C-alpha positions as CSV (number, residue, x, y, z in Angstrom):
1,M,0.0,0.0,0.0
2,N,1.3,3.5,-0.8
3,E,2.3,5.6,2.2
4,L,1.2,9.2,2.5
5,T,3.0,12.1,4.2
6,V,0.6,13.9,6.5
7,A,1.1,17.2,8.4
8,F,-1.0,17.9,11.4
9,T,-0.7,19.4,14.9
10,V,-0.6,17.4,18.1
11,N,-0.9,19.2,21.4
12,G,0.2,22.4,19.7
13,A,3.3,20.9,18.1
14,P,3.5,20.7,14.3
15,T,3.9,17.1,13.2
16,R,4.8,15.5,9.9
17,L,4.7,11.8,9.4
18,T,4.7,9.3,6.6
19,L,1.8,7.0,7.3
20,D,0.2,3.8,6.0
21,P,-3.4,4.7,5.1
22,R,-4.5,1.8,7.3
23,E,-3.0,3.2,10.5
24,S,-5.4,4.5,13.1
25,L,-4.9,7.8,14.9
26,L,-4.7,5.8,18.1
27,D,-1.8,3.7,16.9
28,V,0.1,6.7,15.5
29,L,-0.3,8.6,18.8
30,R,0.9,5.6,20.9
31,E,3.4,3.9,18.6
32,R,4.9,6.7,16.5
33,L,4.5,9.7,18.8
34,T,4.9,7.8,22.2
35,L,1.8,9.6,23.6
36,F,0.7,6.7,25.9
37,G,-2.0,8.6,27.7
38,T,-4.5,7.7,25.1
39,K,-5.5,4.1,25.8
40,K,-6.4,1.2,23.6
41,G,-9.4,-0.5,25.1
42,C,-11.7,-2.3,22.6
43,D,-10.1,-1.0,19.4
44,Q,-13.7,-1.0,18.0
45,G,-15.0,2.4,19.0
46,Q,-17.2,1.1,21.8
47,C,-15.4,1.9,25.0
48,G,-14.2,5.5,24.7
49,A,-10.8,4.9,26.3
50,C,-9.1,6.3,23.2
51,T,-11.0,9.5,23.0
52,V,-9.1,12.6,21.9
53,H,-10.1,15.9,20.4
54,L,-9.9,16.7,16.7
55,N,-10.3,20.4,16.1
56,G,-11.9,20.6,19.6
57,R,-14.5,17.9,19.0
58,R,-14.2,14.5,20.6
59,V,-13.4,11.4,18.4
60,V,-12.6,7.9,19.2
61,S,-9.0,7.6,17.8
62,C,-9.2,3.9,17.2
63,L,-11.7,4.4,14.4
64,T,-10.1,7.6,13.0
65,P,-7.7,6.9,10.1
66,A,-4.6,8.9,10.8
67,V,-4.3,10.2,7.3
68,Q,-7.7,11.9,7.7
69,V,-6.2,14.3,10.3
70,A,-4.1,16.1,7.7
71,G,-4.0,19.9,8.4
72,Q,-6.0,19.4,11.7
73,E,-5.4,19.9,15.4
74,V,-5.3,16.8,17.6
75,T,-5.4,17.2,21.4
76,T,-4.6,14.3,23.7
77,I,-4.7,14.0,27.5
78,E,-1.1,15.1,27.5
79,G,-2.0,18.4,25.9
80,I,-4.7,19.7,28.3
81,A,-2.8,20.7,31.5
82,P,-1.5,24.2,31.8
83,G,2.1,23.1,32.4
84,G,4.4,23.4,35.3
85,G,3.2,20.2,36.9
86,E,-0.4,21.5,37.3
87,L,-3.4,19.4,36.4
88,H,-6.2,20.7,34.2
89,P,-9.2,21.6,36.5
90,L,-11.1,18.6,35.3
91,Q,-8.2,16.3,36.0
92,Q,-8.0,17.7,39.5
93,A,-11.8,17.3,39.9
94,F,-11.4,13.6,39.0
95,V,-8.9,13.2,41.8
96,T,-11.0,15.1,44.4
97,N,-14.2,13.4,43.5
98,D,-12.8,9.8,43.4
99,A,-13.7,9.6,39.7
100,L,-11.1,7.0,39.0
101,Q,-10.0,3.6,40.3
102,C,-7.7,1.7,38.1
103,G,-7.3,4.8,35.9
104,Y,-7.3,3.0,32.5
105,C,-10.4,4.8,31.2
106,T,-9.6,8.1,32.8
107,P,-7.9,9.8,29.9
108,G,-10.8,9.1,27.6
109,Q,-13.3,10.1,30.3
110,V,-11.5,13.4,30.9
111,M,-11.4,14.2,27.2
112,S,-15.1,13.3,26.8
113,G,-15.9,15.3,29.9
114,L,-14.2,18.4,28.5
115,A,-16.2,18.0,25.3
116,C,-19.4,17.5,27.4
117,I,-18.8,20.9,29.2
118,A,-17.6,22.7,26.0
119,E,-20.6,21.6,24.0
120,G,-23.1,22.6,26.7
121,H,-24.2,19.1,27.8
122,A,-23.4,19.5,31.5
123,D,-26.6,21.2,32.8
124,D,-27.6,18.3,35.1
125,D,-26.5,14.8,36.1
126,E,-28.9,13.1,33.7
127,Q,-27.6,15.1,30.7
128,I,-23.9,14.4,31.7
129,R,-24.6,10.6,32.1
130,E,-26.3,10.6,28.6
131,Y,-23.4,12.5,27.0
132,M,-20.8,10.3,28.7
133,S,-22.5,7.0,27.9
134,G,-20.0,6.2,25.2
135,N,-17.2,6.0,27.8
136,L,-17.1,2.8,29.8
137,C,-15.6,2.4,33.2
138,R,-15.1,-1.2,34.3
139,C,-14.5,-0.1,37.9
140,G,-17.9,1.6,38.1
141,A,-16.6,5.1,39.1
142,Y,-19.5,6.7,37.3
143,A,-20.9,8.7,40.3
144,G,-17.5,10.4,40.8
145,I,-17.1,11.0,37.0
146,V,-20.5,12.8,36.9
147,A,-19.6,14.8,40.1
148,A,-16.2,15.9,38.6
149,I,-17.8,17.1,35.4
150,R,-20.6,18.9,37.3
151,E,-18.0,20.6,39.5
152,V,-16.0,22.0,36.6
153,A,-19.0,22.9,34.5
């Protein structure tokens, strides 16, 4: 298969890679760019562990062909904190609201939570739960996740 050279931005950094058209954005982030915060859960778009933002909108990166992000802005969990060792307010709210247990789903939950707030879907707990329904937590930390999003919204 013919490889394609693709230029895009990841967490504010210009990136240019030669990609196999079959590579997912998830695999490129983890294997080529060593951004391990984005997790591979189901690899079928059903669990939300691989959620990132593409031009500010949430996407499941396991189903997003990497070549389709040409010219676009990708933000991963590594790109949301203000720097200097500080956490993003939603990350801190996850900690203070016990919204994580094993932590595997947390990066995807946080990225979806940020989109939930930004898109105006955090008016009440029911609305948050509905918006976040595409992100699964095997540990069952859902009450804390909703509380964290509500706190930041």
